[in-house]
TORKOL-4160 file (C-alpha; in steps of 0.2 Angstrom, whole numbers, padded with zeros to 4 digits, m for minus):
461
<pt num="1" X="0018" Y="m0156" Z="0083"/>
<pt num="2" X="0017" Y="m0175" Z="0080"/>
<pt num="3" X="0028" Y="m0190" Z="0083"/>
<pt num="4" X="0038" Y="m0193" Z="0067"/>
<pt num="5" X="0034" Y="m0212" Z="0067"/>
<pt num="6" X="0015" Y="m0207" Z="0068"/>
<pt num="7" X="0018" Y="m0195" Z="0053"/>
<pt num="8" X="0025" Y="m0209" Z="0043"/>
<pt num="9" X="0011" Y="m0221" Z="0048"/>
<pt num="10" X="m0002" Y="m0209" Z="0042"/>
<pt num="11" X="0007" Y="m0206" Z="0025"/>
<pt num="12" X="0009" Y="m0225" Z="0022"/>
<pt num="13" X="m0010" Y="m0227" Z="0026"/>
<pt num="14" X="m0014" Y="m0213" Z="0014"/>
<pt num="15" X="m0004" Y="m0222" Z="0000"/>
<pt num="16" X="m0011" Y="m0239" Z="0003"/>
<pt num="17" X="m0020" Y="m0238" Z="m0014"/>
<pt num="18" X="m0006" Y="m0229" Z="m0023"/>
<pt num="19" X="m0008" Y="m0212" Z="m0030"/>
<pt num="20" X="0005" Y="m0199" Z="m0036"/>
<pt num="21" X="0008" Y="m0193" Z="m0018"/>
<pt num="22" X="0001" Y="m0191" Z="m0001"/>
<pt num="23" X="0002" Y="m0176" Z="0011"/>
<pt num="24" X="m0002" Y="m0173" Z="0029"/>
<pt num="25" X="m0006" Y="m0155" Z="0035"/>
<pt num="26" X="m0006" Y="m0153" Z="0054"/>
<pt num="27" X="m0012" Y="m0136" Z="0061"/>
<pt num="28" X="m0014" Y="m0128" Z="0079"/>
<pt num="29" X="m0021" Y="m0111" Z="0079"/>
<pt num="30" X="m0023" Y="m0100" Z="0095"/>
<pt num="31" X="m0032" Y="m0083" Z="0093"/>
<pt num="32" X="m0039" Y="m0068" Z="0102"/>
<pt num="33" X="m0053" Y="m0057" Z="0095"/>
<pt num="34" X="m0059" Y="m0041" Z="0103"/>
<pt num="35" X="m0072" Y="m0029" Z="0096"/>
<pt num="36" X="m0077" Y="m0012" Z="0103"/>
<pt num="37" X="m0093" Y="m0003" Z="0097"/>
<pt num="38" X="m0097" Y="0014" Z="0103"/>
<pt num="39" X="m0085" Y="0014" Z="0118"/>
<pt num="40" X="m0091" Y="m0003" Z="0124"/>
<pt num="41" X="m0082" Y="m0020" Z="0123"/>
<pt num="42" X="m0095" Y="m0031" Z="0114"/>
<pt num="43" X="m0084" Y="m0046" Z="0111"/>
<pt num="44" X="m0069" Y="m0054" Z="0119"/>
<pt num="45" X="m0065" Y="m0071" Z="0113"/>
<pt num="46" X="m0050" Y="m0083" Z="0113"/>
<pt num="47" X="m0049" Y="m0100" Z="0106"/>
<pt num="48" X="m0038" Y="m0115" Z="0101"/>
<pt num="49" X="m0041" Y="m0125" Z="0086"/>
<pt num="50" X="m0031" Y="m0140" Z="0080"/>
<pt num="51" X="m0033" Y="m0153" Z="0067"/>
<pt num="52" X="m0026" Y="m0161" Z="0052"/>
<pt num="53" X="m0030" Y="m0164" Z="0034"/>
<pt num="54" X="m0024" Y="m0178" Z="0023"/>
<pt num="55" X="m0023" Y="m0177" Z="0004"/>
<pt num="56" X="m0020" Y="m0191" Z="m0009"/>
<pt num="57" X="m0017" Y="m0185" Z="m0027"/>
<pt num="58" X="m0018" Y="m0194" Z="m0043"/>
<pt num="59" X="m0015" Y="m0183" Z="m0058"/>
<pt num="60" X="m0026" Y="m0168" Z="m0057"/>
<pt num="61" X="m0038" Y="m0176" Z="m0045"/>
<pt num="62" X="m0037" Y="m0180" Z="m0027"/>
<pt num="63" X="m0046" Y="m0186" Z="m0011"/>
<pt num="64" X="m0046" Y="m0175" Z="0005"/>
<pt num="65" X="m0051" Y="m0179" Z="0022"/>
<pt num="66" X="m0048" Y="m0170" Z="0039"/>
<pt num="67" X="m0051" Y="m0173" Z="0057"/>
<pt num="68" X="m0051" Y="m0160" Z="0072"/>
<pt num="69" X="m0043" Y="m0174" Z="0083"/>
<pt num="70" X="m0024" Y="m0178" Z="0082"/>
<pt num="71" X="m0025" Y="m0195" Z="0089"/>
<pt num="72" X="m0018" Y="m0210" Z="0080"/>
<pt num="73" X="m0035" Y="m0218" Z="0076"/>
<pt num="74" X="m0043" Y="m0202" Z="0069"/>
<pt num="75" X="m0028" Y="m0198" Z="0058"/>
<pt num="76" X="m0028" Y="m0215" Z="0051"/>
<pt num="77" X="m0046" Y="m0214" Z="0048"/>
<pt num="78" X="m0044" Y="m0198" Z="0038"/>
<pt num="79" X="m0029" Y="m0206" Z="0028"/>
<pt num="80" X="m0040" Y="m0221" Z="0024"/>
<pt num="81" X="m0054" Y="m0209" Z="0018"/>
<pt num="82" X="m0043" Y="m0199" Z="0007"/>
<pt num="83" X="m0035" Y="m0215" Z="0000"/>
<pt num="84" X="m0052" Y="m0222" Z="m0005"/>
<pt num="85" X="m0053" Y="m0210" Z="m0019"/>
<pt num="86" X="m0038" Y="m0217" Z="m0028"/>
<pt num="87" X="m0041" Y="m0232" Z="m0039"/>
<pt num="88" X="m0023" Y="m0238" Z="m0038"/>
<pt num="89" X="m0014" Y="m0254" Z="m0041"/>
<pt num="90" X="m0006" Y="m0256" Z="m0024"/>
<pt num="91" X="0003" Y="m0246" Z="m0010"/>
<pt num="92" X="0014" Y="m0232" Z="m0015"/>
<pt num="93" X="0032" Y="m0228" Z="m0008"/>
<pt num="94" X="0036" Y="m0216" Z="0006"/>
<pt num="95" X="0052" Y="m0207" Z="0005"/>
<pt num="96" X="0062" Y="m0205" Z="0021"/>
<pt num="97" X="0057" Y="m0188" Z="0028"/>
<pt num="98" X="0070" Y="m0174" Z="0027"/>
<pt num="99" X="0067" Y="m0158" Z="0037"/>
<pt num="100" X="0069" Y="m0143" Z="0026"/>
<pt num="101" X="0076" Y="m0126" Z="0032"/>
<pt num="102" X="0066" Y="m0111" Z="0029"/>
<pt num="103" X="0072" Y="m0098" Z="0016"/>
<pt num="104" X="0065" Y="m0084" Z="0027"/>
<pt num="105" X="0059" Y="m0083" Z="0045"/>
<pt num="106" X="0046" Y="m0070" Z="0050"/>
<pt num="107" X="0048" Y="m0068" Z="0069"/>
<pt num="108" X="0037" Y="m0059" Z="0081"/>
<pt num="109" X="0049" Y="m0048" Z="0092"/>
<pt num="110" X="0035" Y="m0046" Z="0105"/>
<pt num="111" X="0023" Y="m0060" Z="0104"/>
<pt num="112" X="0005" Y="m0053" Z="0105"/>
<pt num="113" X="m0001" Y="m0068" Z="0114"/>
<pt num="114" X="0010" Y="m0065" Z="0129"/>
<pt num="115" X="0001" Y="m0048" Z="0132"/>
<pt num="116" X="m0014" Y="m0047" Z="0144"/>
<pt num="117" X="m0031" Y="m0043" Z="0137"/>
<pt num="118" X="m0031" Y="m0027" Z="0146"/>
<pt num="119" X="m0017" Y="m0020" Z="0135"/>
<pt num="120" X="m0027" Y="m0025" Z="0119"/>
<pt num="121" X="m0043" Y="m0017" Z="0126"/>
<pt num="122" X="m0033" Y="m0001" Z="0130"/>
<pt num="123" X="m0028" Y="0000" Z="0111"/>
<pt num="124" X="m0046" Y="m0001" Z="0106"/>
<pt num="125" X="m0051" Y="0013" Z="0118"/>
<pt num="126" X="m0037" Y="0023" Z="0111"/>
<pt num="127" X="m0044" Y="0021" Z="0094"/>
<pt num="128" X="m0061" Y="0026" Z="0100"/>
<pt num="129" X="m0054" Y="0042" Z="0109"/>
<pt num="130" X="m0044" Y="0047" Z="0094"/>
<pt num="131" X="m0058" Y="0045" Z="0081"/>
<pt num="132" X="m0070" Y="0054" Z="0091"/>
<pt num="133" X="m0058" Y="0069" Z="0095"/>
<pt num="134" X="m0054" Y="0070" Z="0077"/>
<pt num="135" X="m0071" Y="0078" Z="0073"/>
<pt num="136" X="m0088" Y="0082" Z="0081"/>
<pt num="137" X="m0096" Y="0074" Z="0066"/>
<pt num="138" X="m0090" Y="0057" Z="0071"/>
<pt num="139" X="m0105" Y="0047" Z="0076"/>
<pt num="140" X="m0100" Y="0029" Z="0078"/>
<pt num="141" X="m0083" Y="0020" Z="0080"/>
<pt num="142" X="m0081" Y="0001" Z="0078"/>
<pt num="143" X="m0064" Y="m0006" Z="0081"/>
<pt num="144" X="m0059" Y="m0025" Z="0080"/>
<pt num="145" X="m0042" Y="m0032" Z="0086"/>
<pt num="146" X="m0036" Y="m0049" Z="0082"/>
<pt num="147" X="m0020" Y="m0059" Z="0085"/>
<pt num="148" X="m0016" Y="m0077" Z="0081"/>
<pt num="149" X="m0002" Y="m0089" Z="0081"/>
<pt num="150" X="m0004" Y="m0103" Z="0068"/>
<pt num="151" X="0008" Y="m0118" Z="0070"/>
<pt num="152" X="0009" Y="m0130" Z="0055"/>
<pt num="153" X="0018" Y="m0146" Z="0051"/>
<pt num="154" X="0017" Y="m0152" Z="0033"/>
<pt num="155" X="0024" Y="m0169" Z="0028"/>
<pt num="156" X="0023" Y="m0177" Z="0011"/>
<pt num="157" X="0026" Y="m0195" Z="0004"/>
<pt num="158" X="0041" Y="m0188" Z="m0007"/>
<pt num="159" X="0051" Y="m0184" Z="0009"/>
<pt num="160" X="0046" Y="m0166" Z="0013"/>
<pt num="161" X="0044" Y="m0162" Z="0032"/>
<pt num="162" X="0042" Y="m0144" Z="0037"/>
<pt num="163" X="0036" Y="m0135" Z="0053"/>
<pt num="164" X="0032" Y="m0116" Z="0054"/>
<pt num="165" X="0025" Y="m0104" Z="0066"/>
<pt num="166" X="0015" Y="m0089" Z="0059"/>
<pt num="167" X="0010" Y="m0075" Z="0071"/>
<pt num="168" X="m0002" Y="m0062" Z="0064"/>
<pt num="169" X="m0010" Y="m0046" Z="0071"/>
<pt num="170" X="m0023" Y="m0034" Z="0064"/>
<pt num="171" X="m0032" Y="m0019" Z="0069"/>
<pt num="172" X="m0047" Y="m0014" Z="0059"/>
<pt num="173" X="m0057" Y="0002" Z="0062"/>
<pt num="174" X="m0073" Y="0008" Z="0054"/>
<pt num="175" X="m0079" Y="0026" Z="0058"/>
<pt num="176" X="m0096" Y="0033" Z="0053"/>
<pt num="177" X="m0098" Y="0052" Z="0051"/>
<pt num="178" X="m0114" Y="0062" Z="0049"/>
<pt num="179" X="m0119" Y="0080" Z="0046"/>
<pt num="180" X="m0135" Y="0087" Z="0040"/>
<pt num="181" X="m0143" Y="0071" Z="0035"/>
<pt num="182" X="m0127" Y="0065" Z="0025"/>
<pt num="183" X="m0119" Y="0049" Z="0032"/>
<pt num="184" X="m0102" Y="0043" Z="0026"/>
<pt num="185" X="m0090" Y="0029" Z="0032"/>
<pt num="186" X="m0071" Y="0027" Z="0033"/>
<pt num="187" X="m0061" Y="0012" Z="0036"/>
<pt num="188" X="m0043" Y="0007" Z="0039"/>
<pt num="189" X="m0035" Y="m0009" Z="0044"/>
<pt num="190" X="m0016" Y="m0012" Z="0044"/>
<pt num="191" X="m0010" Y="m0030" Z="0048"/>
<pt num="192" X="0006" Y="m0040" Z="0048"/>
<pt num="193" X="0014" Y="m0056" Z="0051"/>
<pt num="194" X="0022" Y="m0050" Z="0067"/>
<pt num="195" X="0019" Y="m0047" Z="0085"/>
<pt num="196" X="0014" Y="m0032" Z="0096"/>
<pt num="197" X="0029" Y="m0022" Z="0089"/>
<pt num="198" X="0018" Y="m0020" Z="0074"/>
<pt num="199" X="0009" Y="m0006" Z="0083"/>
<pt num="200" X="0025" Y="0004" Z="0086"/>
<pt num="201" X="0025" Y="0007" Z="0067"/>
<pt num="202" X="0006" Y="0008" Z="0066"/>
<pt num="203" X="0000" Y="0016" Z="0082"/>
<pt num="204" X="m0019" Y="0013" Z="0085"/>
<pt num="205" X="m0023" Y="0032" Z="0086"/>
<pt num="206" X="m0015" Y="0034" Z="0069"/>
<pt num="207" X="m0026" Y="0020" Z="0062"/>
<pt num="208" X="m0041" Y="0029" Z="0070"/>
<pt num="209" X="m0037" Y="0046" Z="0063"/>
<pt num="210" X="m0035" Y="0039" Z="0045"/>
<pt num="211" X="m0052" Y="0031" Z="0046"/>
<pt num="212" X="m0060" Y="0046" Z="0054"/>
<pt num="213" X="m0052" Y="0058" Z="0041"/>
<pt num="214" X="m0059" Y="0047" Z="0027"/>
<pt num="215" X="m0077" Y="0047" Z="0034"/>
<pt num="216" X="m0077" Y="0066" Z="0038"/>
<pt num="217" X="m0069" Y="0071" Z="0022"/>
<pt num="218" X="m0082" Y="0062" Z="0012"/>
<pt num="219" X="m0096" Y="0073" Z="0020"/>
<pt num="220" X="m0091" Y="0087" Z="0008"/>
<pt num="221" X="m0091" Y="0075" Z="m0007"/>
<pt num="222" X="m0099" Y="0080" Z="m0023"/>
<pt num="223" X="m0106" Y="0067" Z="m0036"/>
<pt num="224" X="m0093" Y="0059" Z="m0046"/>
<pt num="225" X="m0092" Y="0063" Z="m0064"/>
<pt num="226" X="m0096" Y="0049" Z="m0076"/>
<pt num="227" X="m0086" Y="0045" Z="m0092"/>
<pt num="228" X="m0069" Y="0040" Z="m0098"/>
<pt num="229" X="m0055" Y="0050" Z="m0089"/>
<pt num="230" X="m0038" Y="0049" Z="m0081"/>
<pt num="231" X="m0037" Y="0041" Z="m0064"/>
<pt num="232" X="m0022" Y="0042" Z="m0052"/>
<pt num="233" X="m0022" Y="0028" Z="m0039"/>
<pt num="234" X="m0014" Y="0033" Z="m0022"/>
<pt num="235" X="0000" Y="0021" Z="m0015"/>
<pt num="236" X="m0007" Y="0004" Z="m0012"/>
<pt num="237" X="m0023" Y="0006" Z="m0022"/>
<pt num="238" X="m0015" Y="0001" Z="m0038"/>
<pt num="239" X="m0010" Y="m0015" Z="m0029"/>
<pt num="240" X="m0028" Y="m0018" Z="m0025"/>
<pt num="241" X="m0033" Y="m0016" Z="m0043"/>
<pt num="242" X="m0018" Y="m0027" Z="m0048"/>
<pt num="243" X="m0023" Y="m0041" Z="m0036"/>
<pt num="244" X="m0041" Y="m0042" Z="m0043"/>
<pt num="245" X="m0039" Y="m0038" Z="m0061"/>
<pt num="246" X="m0023" Y="m0047" Z="m0064"/>
<pt num="247" X="m0018" Y="m0058" Z="m0049"/>
<pt num="248" X="m0033" Y="m0069" Z="m0049"/>
<pt num="249" X="m0033" Y="m0073" Z="m0068"/>
<pt num="250" X="m0014" Y="m0078" Z="m0066"/>
<pt num="251" X="m0019" Y="m0091" Z="m0053"/>
<pt num="252" X="m0015" Y="m0108" Z="m0061"/>
<pt num="253" X="m0031" Y="m0116" Z="m0058"/>
<pt num="254" X="m0041" Y="m0103" Z="m0067"/>
<pt num="255" X="m0028" Y="m0104" Z="m0081"/>
<pt num="256" X="m0030" Y="m0123" Z="m0081"/>
<pt num="257" X="m0049" Y="m0122" Z="m0083"/>
<pt num="258" X="m0047" Y="m0110" Z="m0097"/>
<pt num="259" X="m0055" Y="m0096" Z="m0086"/>
<pt num="260" X="m0041" Y="m0084" Z="m0088"/>
<pt num="261" X="m0039" Y="m0069" Z="m0100"/>
<pt num="262" X="m0021" Y="m0072" Z="m0099"/>
<pt num="263" X="m0021" Y="m0091" Z="m0104"/>
<pt num="264" X="m0008" Y="m0094" Z="m0118"/>
<pt num="265" X="m0001" Y="m0077" Z="m0117"/>
<pt num="266" X="0016" Y="m0080" Z="m0108"/>
<pt num="267" X="0029" Y="m0069" Z="m0116"/>
<pt num="268" X="0017" Y="m0057" Z="m0123"/>
<pt num="269" X="0015" Y="m0039" Z="m0118"/>
<pt num="270" X="m0001" Y="m0037" Z="m0108"/>
<pt num="271" X="0002" Y="m0021" Z="m0099"/>
<pt num="272" X="0012" Y="m0005" Z="m0100"/>
<pt num="273" X="0031" Y="m0006" Z="m0100"/>
<pt num="274" X="0030" Y="0004" Z="m0084"/>
<pt num="275" X="0022" Y="m0010" Z="m0075"/>
<pt num="276" X="0032" Y="m0023" Z="m0065"/>
<pt num="277" X="0022" Y="m0035" Z="m0055"/>
<pt num="278" X="0027" Y="m0048" Z="m0043"/>
<pt num="279" X="0019" Y="m0060" Z="m0030"/>
<pt num="280" X="0031" Y="m0062" Z="m0015"/>
<pt num="281" X="0029" Y="m0072" Z="0000"/>
<pt num="282" X="0047" Y="m0068" Z="0007"/>
<pt num="283" X="0043" Y="m0050" Z="0011"/>
<pt num="284" X="0049" Y="m0049" Z="0030"/>
<pt num="285" X="0034" Y="m0049" Z="0041"/>
<pt num="286" X="0021" Y="m0044" Z="0028"/>
<pt num="287" X="0003" Y="m0050" Z="0030"/>
<pt num="288" X="0003" Y="m0062" Z="0016"/>
<pt num="289" X="0020" Y="m0069" Z="0019"/>
<pt num="290" X="0026" Y="m0086" Z="0026"/>
<pt num="291" X="0041" Y="m0098" Z="0026"/>
<pt num="292" X="0033" Y="m0112" Z="0017"/>
<pt num="293" X="0017" Y="m0113" Z="0008"/>
<pt num="294" X="0003" Y="m0125" Z="0014"/>
<pt num="295" X="0011" Y="m0139" Z="0003"/>
<pt num="296" X="0028" Y="m0137" Z="0010"/>
<pt num="297" X="0035" Y="m0128" Z="m0004"/>
<pt num="298" X="0048" Y="m0114" Z="0001"/>
<pt num="299" X="0042" Y="m0096" Z="0000"/>
<pt num="300" X="0047" Y="m0088" Z="m0016"/>
<pt num="301" X="0045" Y="m0072" Z="m0027"/>
<pt num="302" X="0036" Y="m0074" Z="m0043"/>
<pt num="303" X="0038" Y="m0062" Z="m0057"/>
<pt num="304" X="0021" Y="m0060" Z="m0065"/>
<pt num="305" X="0024" Y="m0045" Z="m0076"/>
<pt num="306" X="0041" Y="m0038" Z="m0082"/>
<pt num="307" X="0040" Y="m0022" Z="m0090"/>
<pt num="308" X="0022" Y="m0026" Z="m0095"/>
<pt num="309" X="0027" Y="m0044" Z="m0102"/>
<pt num="310" X="0018" Y="m0059" Z="m0094"/>
<pt num="311" X="0031" Y="m0070" Z="m0087"/>
<pt num="312" X="0022" Y="m0084" Z="m0077"/>
<pt num="313" X="0008" Y="m0091" Z="m0066"/>
<pt num="314" X="0005" Y="m0093" Z="m0048"/>
<pt num="315" X="0003" Y="m0112" Z="m0045"/>
<pt num="316" X="0001" Y="m0125" Z="m0032"/>
<pt num="317" X="0009" Y="m0143" Z="m0034"/>
<pt num="318" X="m0005" Y="m0151" Z="m0044"/>
<pt num="319" X="m0007" Y="m0137" Z="m0057"/>
<pt num="320" X="0012" Y="m0135" Z="m0058"/>
<pt num="321" X="0014" Y="m0153" Z="m0063"/>
<pt num="322" X="0000" Y="m0152" Z="m0076"/>
<pt num="323" X="0009" Y="m0137" Z="m0083"/>
<pt num="324" X="0026" Y="m0146" Z="m0083"/>
<pt num="325" X="0035" Y="m0134" Z="m0071"/>
<pt num="326" X="0039" Y="m0132" Z="m0053"/>
<pt num="327" X="0027" Y="m0125" Z="m0040"/>
<pt num="328" X="0028" Y="m0106" Z="m0038"/>
<pt num="329" X="0024" Y="m0109" Z="m0019"/>
<pt num="330" X="0007" Y="m0102" Z="m0020"/>
<pt num="331" X="m0003" Y="m0118" Z="m0013"/>
<pt num="332" X="m0013" Y="m0110" Z="0001"/>
<pt num="333" X="m0027" Y="m0116" Z="0012"/>
<pt num="334" X="m0038" Y="m0107" Z="0025"/>
<pt num="335" X="m0036" Y="m0121" Z="0038"/>
<pt num="336" X="m0034" Y="m0140" Z="0040"/>
<pt num="337" X="m0052" Y="m0142" Z="0034"/>
<pt num="338" X="m0048" Y="m0136" Z="0017"/>
<pt num="339" X="m0037" Y="m0143" Z="0003"/>
<pt num="340" X="m0024" Y="m0131" Z="m0004"/>
<pt num="341" X="m0027" Y="m0121" Z="m0020"/>
<pt num="342" X="m0017" Y="m0108" Z="m0030"/>
<pt num="343" X="m0018" Y="m0091" Z="m0020"/>
<pt num="344" X="m0009" Y="m0075" Z="m0020"/>
<pt num="345" X="0002" Y="m0069" Z="m0006"/>
<pt num="346" X="0009" Y="m0051" Z="m0007"/>
<pt num="347" X="0005" Y="m0045" Z="m0024"/>
<pt num="348" X="0014" Y="m0029" Z="m0029"/>
<pt num="349" X="0017" Y="m0017" Z="m0043"/>
<pt num="350" X="0035" Y="m0011" Z="m0040"/>
<pt num="351" X="0041" Y="0007" Z="m0039"/>
<pt num="352" X="0044" Y="0017" Z="m0054"/>
<pt num="353" X="0055" Y="0033" Z="m0057"/>
<pt num="354" X="0042" Y="0047" Z="m0056"/>
<pt num="355" X="0037" Y="0056" Z="m0040"/>
<pt num="356" X="0019" Y="0057" Z="m0034"/>
<pt num="357" X="0020" Y="0076" Z="m0035"/>
<pt num="358" X="0025" Y="0075" Z="m0054"/>
<pt num="359" X="0011" Y="0062" Z="m0058"/>
<pt num="360" X="m0003" Y="0073" Z="m0050"/>
<pt num="361" X="0004" Y="0089" Z="m0057"/>
<pt num="362" X="0005" Y="0082" Z="m0075"/>
<pt num="363" X="m0013" Y="0076" Z="m0074"/>
<pt num="364" X="m0024" Y="0090" Z="m0081"/>
<pt num="365" X="m0041" Y="0082" Z="m0076"/>
<pt num="366" X="m0046" Y="0066" Z="m0068"/>
<pt num="367" X="m0050" Y="0057" Z="m0052"/>
<pt num="368" X="m0038" Y="0054" Z="m0038"/>
<pt num="369" X="m0042" Y="0038" Z="m0029"/>
<pt num="370" X="m0036" Y="0036" Z="m0011"/>
<pt num="371" X="m0047" Y="0021" Z="m0005"/>
<pt num="372" X="m0055" Y="0007" Z="m0015"/>
<pt num="373" X="m0071" Y="m0002" Z="m0009"/>
<pt num="374" X="m0076" Y="m0019" Z="m0014"/>
<pt num="375" X="m0075" Y="m0025" Z="m0032"/>
<pt num="376" X="m0079" Y="m0039" Z="m0044"/>
<pt num="377" X="m0069" Y="m0047" Z="m0058"/>
<pt num="378" X="m0072" Y="m0059" Z="m0071"/>
<pt num="379" X="m0055" Y="m0068" Z="m0074"/>
<pt num="380" X="m0060" Y="m0076" Z="m0090"/>
<pt num="381" X="m0063" Y="m0059" Z="m0099"/>
<pt num="382" X="m0053" Y="m0047" Z="m0087"/>
<pt num="383" X="m0069" Y="m0036" Z="m0084"/>
<pt num="384" X="m0069" Y="m0028" Z="m0067"/>
<pt num="385" X="m0079" Y="m0015" Z="m0057"/>
<pt num="386" X="m0072" Y="m0007" Z="m0041"/>
<pt num="387" X="m0081" Y="0005" Z="m0029"/>
<pt num="388" X="m0071" Y="0020" Z="m0024"/>
<pt num="389" X="m0074" Y="0024" Z="m0005"/>
<pt num="390" X="m0063" Y="0039" Z="m0005"/>
<pt num="391" X="m0058" Y="0050" Z="m0021"/>
<pt num="392" X="m0055" Y="0067" Z="m0026"/>
<pt num="393" X="m0056" Y="0077" Z="m0042"/>
<pt num="394" X="m0040" Y="0082" Z="m0051"/>
<pt num="395" X="m0042" Y="0099" Z="m0059"/>
<pt num="396" X="m0027" Y="0107" Z="m0068"/>
<pt num="397" X="m0015" Y="0096" Z="m0059"/>
<pt num="398" X="m0022" Y="0099" Z="m0042"/>
<pt num="399" X="m0032" Y="0088" Z="m0030"/>
<pt num="400" X="m0048" Y="0097" Z="m0026"/>
<pt num="401" X="m0066" Y="0092" Z="m0021"/>
<pt num="402" X="m0069" Y="0075" Z="m0014"/>
<pt num="403" X="m0082" Y="0064" Z="m0024"/>
<pt num="404" X="m0094" Y="0051" Z="m0020"/>
<pt num="405" X="m0102" Y="0037" Z="m0029"/>
<pt num="406" X="m0088" Y="0033" Z="m0041"/>
<pt num="407" X="m0084" Y="0016" Z="m0048"/>
<pt num="408" X="m0069" Y="0011" Z="m0059"/>
<pt num="409" X="m0075" Y="0000" Z="m0074"/>
<pt num="410" X="m0063" Y="m0008" Z="m0087"/>
<pt num="411" X="m0054" Y="m0023" Z="m0093"/>
<pt num="412" X="m0038" Y="m0029" Z="m0086"/>
<pt num="413" X="m0027" Y="m0029" Z="m0101"/>
<pt num="414" X="m0033" Y="m0013" Z="m0108"/>
<pt num="415" X="m0032" Y="m0004" Z="m0091"/>
<pt num="416" X="m0015" Y="m0010" Z="m0086"/>
<pt num="417" X="m0009" Y="m0005" Z="m0104"/>
<pt num="418" X="m0015" Y="0012" Z="m0101"/>
<pt num="419" X="m0004" Y="0015" Z="m0086"/>
<pt num="420" X="0007" Y="0030" Z="m0091"/>
<pt num="421" X="0015" Y="0035" Z="m0075"/>
<pt num="422" X="0022" Y="0026" Z="m0060"/>
<pt num="423" X="0029" Y="0034" Z="m0045"/>
<pt num="424" X="0042" Y="0029" Z="m0032"/>
<pt num="425" X="0031" Y="0030" Z="m0015"/>
<pt num="426" X="0027" Y="0012" Z="m0013"/>
<pt num="427" X="0014" Y="0007" Z="0001"/>
<pt num="428" X="0003" Y="m0008" Z="0005"/>
<pt num="429" X="m0015" Y="m0012" Z="0009"/>
<pt num="430" X="m0019" Y="m0028" Z="0018"/>
<pt num="431" X="m0035" Y="m0039" Z="0017"/>
<pt num="432" X="m0042" Y="m0056" Z="0017"/>
<pt num="433" X="m0045" Y="m0063" Z="0000"/>
<pt num="434" X="m0060" Y="m0075" Z="m0003"/>
<pt num="435" X="m0060" Y="m0089" Z="m0016"/>
<pt num="436" X="m0069" Y="m0105" Z="m0017"/>
<pt num="437" X="m0075" Y="m0103" Z="0000"/>
<pt num="438" X="m0058" Y="m0100" Z="0008"/>
<pt num="439" X="m0051" Y="m0084" Z="0015"/>
<pt num="440" X="m0032" Y="m0081" Z="0017"/>
<pt num="441" X="m0022" Y="m0066" Z="0022"/>
<pt num="442" X="m0015" Y="m0056" Z="0007"/>
<pt num="443" X="m0006" Y="m0040" Z="0004"/>
<pt num="444" X="m0007" Y="m0028" Z="m0010"/>
<pt num="445" X="0005" Y="m0015" Z="m0014"/>
<pt num="446" X="0010" Y="m0001" Z="m0027"/>
<pt num="447" X="0016" Y="0017" Z="m0028"/>
<pt num="448" X="0006" Y="0031" Z="m0035"/>
<pt num="449" X="0002" Y="0027" Z="m0053"/>
<pt num="450" X="m0009" Y="0034" Z="m0067"/>
<pt num="451" X="m0021" Y="0026" Z="m0079"/>
<pt num="452" X="m0022" Y="0037" Z="m0094"/>
<pt num="453" X="m0040" Y="0031" Z="m0099"/>
<pt num="454" X="m0052" Y="0022" Z="m0088"/>
<pt num="455" X="m0071" Y="0023" Z="m0087"/>
<pt num="456" X="m0078" Y="0031" Z="m0071"/>
<pt num="457" X="m0096" Y="0027" Z="m0066"/>
<pt num="458" X="m0104" Y="0041" Z="m0057"/>
<pt num="459" X="m0119" Y="0052" Z="m0056"/>
<pt num="460" X="m0111" Y="0069" Z="m0059"/>
<pt num="461" X="m0109" Y="0079" Z="m0075"/>
């Protein structure tokens, strides 16, 4: 993406005043976005964005500057601006760059960018038709399609040089259903680090049907019961809970700021022995995967919880150095305009040995959650609250009436310690995680699991 001699010149300029290391992150991103609302294409945009960011670090602090131009003058100006934050004693060394081979490559079998816009519009119309044919109560269908290819080059003063291409696709569908004055919404949005072949496994009509079913089902919902009860989380939903309640407090910048409930607890049991949790950027073609993180560290798999015992953090280069350990490969950034920070990738609770049928049948009374809405977490205390966008009562081991207005309220360690059943039907849920003003693609995953005791906020008896 850049001439090697120019890369070295920029790194030398960045280290002109010393510092522990300098880093150059170059990015080129092409993208297409199409939005359909009530059968009409309301938006069809394509774009190409490129630029570079330069970081110079000294201890836990750093200077960062970026440019949306890749000309020599602009890059050297960015390097000088980043270097200005370092009060060093003289120029720092630059190690000869060595190209690193990726530990895993995520290829697009059928690059989405090569397809005409008419094909992508056809997918959205297929979504609209499938959702509306699902039920006469469907009133509105909004579907968004997006594909992008992100090419990156990362070079560091200690000799790292990596290049990677990251193709991504996503289809997100929102369906509104109404009947007798009751209005409900259902959503579904599968995504992958892949090409158009992704839609062979996730047909647009199927995505539409899932969103429509959720909206229509909730028209018959009764008020959710309030109080402490058992909750069974459907495949994928336990991963969403794990991401927010456990994943964020295990990001090393929060640990470093003493803002994590897990600080100082490595080696302690902080969850049920049934809970095995990992963060894994090497999962083939998963939405949160990559070959290298945004600091040039090879993608890896970090064990977070092993049979309920806390094993480690999710770190970037700077926080790992402060902790005296290697980076876990979780330094990520939204774009060249942002410095990297510790972020999750694909955060999963692994399969257990029960079956989903056994878990439900052995639950006398509780709530079965099949879709979670937005949530809030306090990493320092582990307190969280999640909305339930689709849930059902469990009565005598059977899933019965849908419920509305439910919230899950608890504390991370207490709730994860109350997991008493984990099934073997793992599935994922994809999203975009926001932190410190940056959004990055992340995957969450889990099998069906049961929390024996958790507070459900609701308005029913």
